[in-house]
PyMOL CGO cylinders between C-alpha atoms (Angstrom):
from pymol import cmd
from pymol.cgo import CYLINDER

trace = [
    CYLINDER, 232.85, 17.20, 162.63, 232.62, 16.33, 165.92, 0.3, 1, 1, 1, 1, 1, 1,
    CYLINDER, 232.62, 16.33, 165.92, 230.95, 13.05, 167.13, 0.3, 1, 1, 1, 1, 1, 1,
    CYLINDER, 230.95, 13.05, 167.13, 231.31, 11.44, 170.79, 0.3, 1, 1, 1, 1, 1, 1,
    CYLINDER, 231.31, 11.44, 170.79, 231.47, 7.91, 169.33, 0.3, 1, 1, 1, 1, 1, 1,
    CYLINDER, 231.47, 7.91, 169.33, 235.00, 6.54, 169.57, 0.3, 1, 1, 1, 1, 1, 1,
    CYLINDER, 235.00, 6.54, 169.57, 235.11, 4.05, 166.64, 0.3, 1, 1, 1, 1, 1, 1,
    CYLINDER, 235.11, 4.05, 166.64, 235.87, 6.12, 164.01, 0.3, 1, 1, 1, 1, 1, 1,
    CYLINDER, 235.87, 6.12, 164.01, 237.82, 5.25, 160.81, 0.3, 1, 1, 1, 1, 1, 1,
    CYLINDER, 237.82, 5.25, 160.81, 239.11, 7.71, 158.24, 0.3, 1, 1, 1, 1, 1, 1,
    CYLINDER, 239.11, 7.71, 158.24, 239.29, 7.06, 154.10, 0.3, 1, 1, 1, 1, 1, 1,
    CYLINDER, 239.29, 7.06, 154.10, 238.41, 7.79, 150.96, 0.3, 1, 1, 1, 1, 1, 1,
    CYLINDER, 238.41, 7.79, 150.96, 235.73, 6.40, 148.93, 0.3, 1, 1, 1, 1, 1, 1,
    CYLINDER, 235.73, 6.40, 148.93, 237.15, 3.67, 147.10, 0.3, 1, 1, 1, 1, 1, 1,
    CYLINDER, 237.15, 3.67, 147.10, 234.05, 2.57, 145.29, 0.3, 1, 1, 1, 1, 1, 1,
    CYLINDER, 234.05, 2.57, 145.29, 230.05, 2.58, 145.07, 0.3, 1, 1, 1, 1, 1, 1,
    CYLINDER, 230.05, 2.58, 145.07, 227.79, -0.01, 143.98, 0.3, 1, 1, 1, 1, 1, 1,
    CYLINDER, 227.79, -0.01, 143.98, 224.28, 1.50, 143.49, 0.3, 1, 1, 1, 1, 1, 1,
    CYLINDER, 224.28, 1.50, 143.49, 221.04, -0.53, 143.95, 0.3, 1, 1, 1, 1, 1, 1,
    CYLINDER, 221.04, -0.53, 143.95, 217.39, 0.32, 143.51, 0.3, 1, 1, 1, 1, 1, 1,
    CYLINDER, 217.39, 0.32, 143.51, 217.12, 1.77, 147.04, 0.3, 1, 1, 1, 1, 1, 1,
    CYLINDER, 217.12, 1.77, 147.04, 220.57, 1.04, 148.84, 0.3, 1, 1, 1, 1, 1, 1,
    CYLINDER, 220.57, 1.04, 148.84, 223.82, 0.97, 147.81, 0.3, 1, 1, 1, 1, 1, 1,
    CYLINDER, 223.82, 0.97, 147.81, 227.25, -0.15, 149.22, 0.3, 1, 1, 1, 1, 1, 1,
    CYLINDER, 227.25, -0.15, 149.22, 230.12, 2.43, 149.55, 0.3, 1, 1, 1, 1, 1, 1,
    CYLINDER, 230.12, 2.43, 149.55, 233.47, 0.81, 149.98, 0.3, 1, 1, 1, 1, 1, 1,
    CYLINDER, 233.47, 0.81, 149.98, 235.72, 2.97, 151.93, 0.3, 1, 1, 1, 1, 1, 1,
    CYLINDER, 235.72, 2.97, 151.93, 239.84, 2.70, 151.85, 0.3, 1, 1, 1, 1, 1, 1,
    CYLINDER, 239.84, 2.70, 151.85, 241.09, 3.02, 155.12, 0.3, 1, 1, 1, 1, 1, 1,
    CYLINDER, 241.09, 3.02, 155.12, 244.66, 2.65, 154.07, 0.3, 1, 1, 1, 1, 1, 1,
    CYLINDER, 244.66, 2.65, 154.07, 247.03, -0.11, 154.45, 0.3, 1, 1, 1, 1, 1, 1,
    CYLINDER, 247.03, -0.11, 154.45, 244.81, -2.31, 152.12, 0.3, 1, 1, 1, 1, 1, 1,
    CYLINDER, 244.81, -2.31, 152.12, 242.44, -1.84, 154.95, 0.3, 1, 1, 1, 1, 1, 1,
    CYLINDER, 242.44, -1.84, 154.95, 238.71, -1.54, 153.34, 0.3, 1, 1, 1, 1, 1, 1,
    CYLINDER, 238.71, -1.54, 153.34, 235.44, -1.18, 155.13, 0.3, 1, 1, 1, 1, 1, 1,
    CYLINDER, 235.44, -1.18, 155.13, 232.01, -1.34, 153.45, 0.3, 1, 1, 1, 1, 1, 1,
    CYLINDER, 232.01, -1.34, 153.45, 228.49, -0.09, 154.58, 0.3, 1, 1, 1, 1, 1, 1,
    CYLINDER, 228.49, -0.09, 154.58, 224.96, -0.56, 152.94, 0.3, 1, 1, 1, 1, 1, 1,
    CYLINDER, 224.96, -0.56, 152.94, 223.57, 3.02, 153.16, 0.3, 1, 1, 1, 1, 1, 1,
    CYLINDER, 223.57, 3.02, 153.16, 220.16, 4.51, 151.41, 0.3, 1, 1, 1, 1, 1, 1,
    CYLINDER, 220.16, 4.51, 151.41, 220.57, 5.95, 148.05, 0.3, 1, 1, 1, 1, 1, 1,
    CYLINDER, 220.57, 5.95, 148.05, 219.12, 9.17, 149.81, 0.3, 1, 1, 1, 1, 1, 1,
    CYLINDER, 219.12, 9.17, 149.81, 221.94, 9.22, 152.73, 0.3, 1, 1, 1, 1, 1, 1,
    CYLINDER, 221.94, 9.22, 152.73, 224.60, 8.86, 149.59, 0.3, 1, 1, 1, 1, 1, 1,
    CYLINDER, 224.60, 8.86, 149.59, 222.65, 12.51, 148.21, 0.3, 1, 1, 1, 1, 1, 1,
    CYLINDER, 222.65, 12.51, 148.21, 222.44, 14.14, 151.19, 0.3, 1, 1, 1, 1, 1, 1,
    CYLINDER, 222.44, 14.14, 151.19, 226.26, 13.57, 151.88, 0.3, 1, 1, 1, 1, 1, 1,
    CYLINDER, 226.26, 13.57, 151.88, 227.50, 13.92, 148.37, 0.3, 1, 1, 1, 1, 1, 1,
    CYLINDER, 227.50, 13.92, 148.37, 229.33, 10.74, 148.56, 0.3, 1, 1, 1, 1, 1, 1,
    CYLINDER, 229.33, 10.74, 148.56, 231.37, 10.27, 145.28, 0.3, 1, 1, 1, 1, 1, 1,
    CYLINDER, 231.37, 10.27, 145.28, 234.86, 8.03, 144.67, 0.3, 1, 1, 1, 1, 1, 1,
    CYLINDER, 234.86, 8.03, 144.67, 237.92, 9.36, 145.49, 0.3, 1, 1, 1, 1, 1, 1,
    CYLINDER, 237.92, 9.36, 145.49, 235.97, 11.76, 148.49, 0.3, 1, 1, 1, 1, 1, 1,
    CYLINDER, 235.97, 11.76, 148.49, 237.40, 12.11, 152.35, 0.3, 1, 1, 1, 1, 1, 1,
    CYLINDER, 237.40, 12.11, 152.35, 234.61, 9.46, 154.49, 0.3, 1, 1, 1, 1, 1, 1,
    CYLINDER, 234.61, 9.46, 154.49, 234.68, 8.63, 157.85, 0.3, 1, 1, 1, 1, 1, 1,
    CYLINDER, 234.68, 8.63, 157.85, 232.81, 5.39, 159.17, 0.3, 1, 1, 1, 1, 1, 1,
    CYLINDER, 232.81, 5.39, 159.17, 231.85, 5.33, 162.47, 0.3, 1, 1, 1, 1, 1, 1,
    CYLINDER, 231.85, 5.33, 162.47, 230.59, 1.85, 163.94, 0.3, 1, 1, 1, 1, 1, 1,
    CYLINDER, 230.59, 1.85, 163.94, 228.17, 1.49, 166.61, 0.3, 1, 1, 1, 1, 1, 1,
    CYLINDER, 228.17, 1.49, 166.61, 229.57, -1.16, 169.08, 0.3, 1, 1, 1, 1, 1, 1,
    CYLINDER, 229.57, -1.16, 169.08, 226.02, -2.24, 169.87, 0.3, 1, 1, 1, 1, 1, 1,
    CYLINDER, 226.02, -2.24, 169.87, 225.98, -3.20, 166.42, 0.3, 1, 1, 1, 1, 1, 1,
    CYLINDER, 225.98, -3.20, 166.42, 229.21, -5.01, 165.77, 0.3, 1, 1, 1, 1, 1, 1,
    CYLINDER, 229.21, -5.01, 165.77, 229.84, -8.79, 165.32, 0.3, 1, 1, 1, 1, 1, 1,
    CYLINDER, 229.84, -8.79, 165.32, 233.18, -10.17, 165.55, 0.3, 1, 1, 1, 1, 1, 1,
    CYLINDER, 233.18, -10.17, 165.55, 233.93, -13.87, 164.52, 0.3, 1, 1, 1, 1, 1, 1,
    CYLINDER, 233.93, -13.87, 164.52, 236.70, -16.33, 164.19, 0.3, 1, 1, 1, 1, 1, 1,
    CYLINDER, 236.70, -16.33, 164.19, 237.22, -19.16, 161.53, 0.3, 1, 1, 1, 1, 1, 1,
    CYLINDER, 237.22, -19.16, 161.53, 236.67, -23.01, 162.87, 0.3, 1, 1, 1, 1, 1, 1,
    CYLINDER, 236.67, -23.01, 162.87, 240.25, -24.24, 162.61, 0.3, 1, 1, 1, 1, 1, 1,
    CYLINDER, 240.25, -24.24, 162.61, 238.79, -27.53, 160.91, 0.3, 1, 1, 1, 1, 1, 1,
    CYLINDER, 238.79, -27.53, 160.91, 237.31, -25.92, 157.86, 0.3, 1, 1, 1, 1, 1, 1,
    CYLINDER, 237.31, -25.92, 157.86, 234.09, -27.05, 158.08, 0.3, 1, 1, 1, 1, 1, 1,
    CYLINDER, 234.09, -27.05, 158.08, 230.79, -25.04, 157.46, 0.3, 1, 1, 1, 1, 1, 1,
    CYLINDER, 230.79, -25.04, 157.46, 226.98, -26.40, 158.02, 0.3, 1, 1, 1, 1, 1, 1,
    CYLINDER, 226.98, -26.40, 158.02, 224.18, -24.91, 157.41, 0.3, 1, 1, 1, 1, 1, 1,
    CYLINDER, 224.18, -24.91, 157.41, 223.69, -23.69, 160.85, 0.3, 1, 1, 1, 1, 1, 1,
    CYLINDER, 223.69, -23.69, 160.85, 227.16, -22.05, 160.16, 0.3, 1, 1, 1, 1, 1, 1,
    CYLINDER, 227.16, -22.05, 160.16, 228.88, -24.48, 163.41, 0.3, 1, 1, 1, 1, 1, 1,
    CYLINDER, 228.88, -24.48, 163.41, 230.99, -27.31, 162.16, 0.3, 1, 1, 1, 1, 1, 1,
    CYLINDER, 230.99, -27.31, 162.16, 230.57, -30.76, 163.31, 0.3, 1, 1, 1, 1, 1, 1,
    CYLINDER, 230.57, -30.76, 163.31, 233.86, -31.02, 165.68, 0.3, 1, 1, 1, 1, 1, 1,
    CYLINDER, 233.86, -31.02, 165.68, 232.44, -29.30, 167.83, 0.3, 1, 1, 1, 1, 1, 1,
    CYLINDER, 232.44, -29.30, 167.83, 234.65, -26.34, 168.15, 0.3, 1, 1, 1, 1, 1, 1,
    CYLINDER, 234.65, -26.34, 168.15, 233.48, -22.76, 169.46, 0.3, 1, 1, 1, 1, 1, 1,
]
cmd.load_cgo(trace, "trace")
């Protein structure tokens, strides 16, 4: 498989948690690194995904959100703490 996307992580399917319409697929990347994605059950069937099978996680950079934990450890409902940190 060749893709233009550069954010590709190769691993093995570790676990599939099936839901009614979508399922959570967890891929073991090695070195205690696991990535998960929610995909449709149809996609799981089309890709013939099963535990132990090789898989590649392709990440669209426009869909990735990165955050850091607040140092004061105080979380509020709006995901901001009360200490004024960023």
